[in-house]
C-alpha angles and dihedrals in degrees: 000000000000122000118201126193122187125203140166102069123134147120119309136165121249110278092030131115139238133179118214121201130198118195117200132201122219136074095251100059089129089067095055125095106217132208142183123218133175138204125199122198111284093007135100122257110270136198117253109169143334138196132202122245092261095043091238095111129053135175131193138189111248096248093063102037111126092016106059129051126193119203139159141209109206091189089062098036088235137130122197138203114201108198119194133173090024119200131201088250089064088069108121146105107281120214131190121212138190131215113196124221105359136128093201128086104240119213101176122086091224090060092067125088104196135033138194125227095254138242125237120241117188122184116193123206 
């Protein structure tokens, strides 16, 4: 079982920055691909970014490319999402997710095995 806990959400003005963190339990974190998803009110959950188990590979949805950066520290069992140049349309609950034992970088929500509870990000205009 993998337990994921997100933190770092909050209220920020448009153009501002936030860094989300996701702490994972388990001694094999370095074997998990990790992803970030978000869900805005009335909308389906959507993929934001993902990172391979080594951290060497990353993948982003087009709307966040150049603004968001996903990274991980396998010594701390933590994955991060640095969000810059935030826009009101980035407002959502952000979730981290783990996929165990894969070399690919999953982009579909059904490809992930474990999910955190989410952290709210609100961007005011």
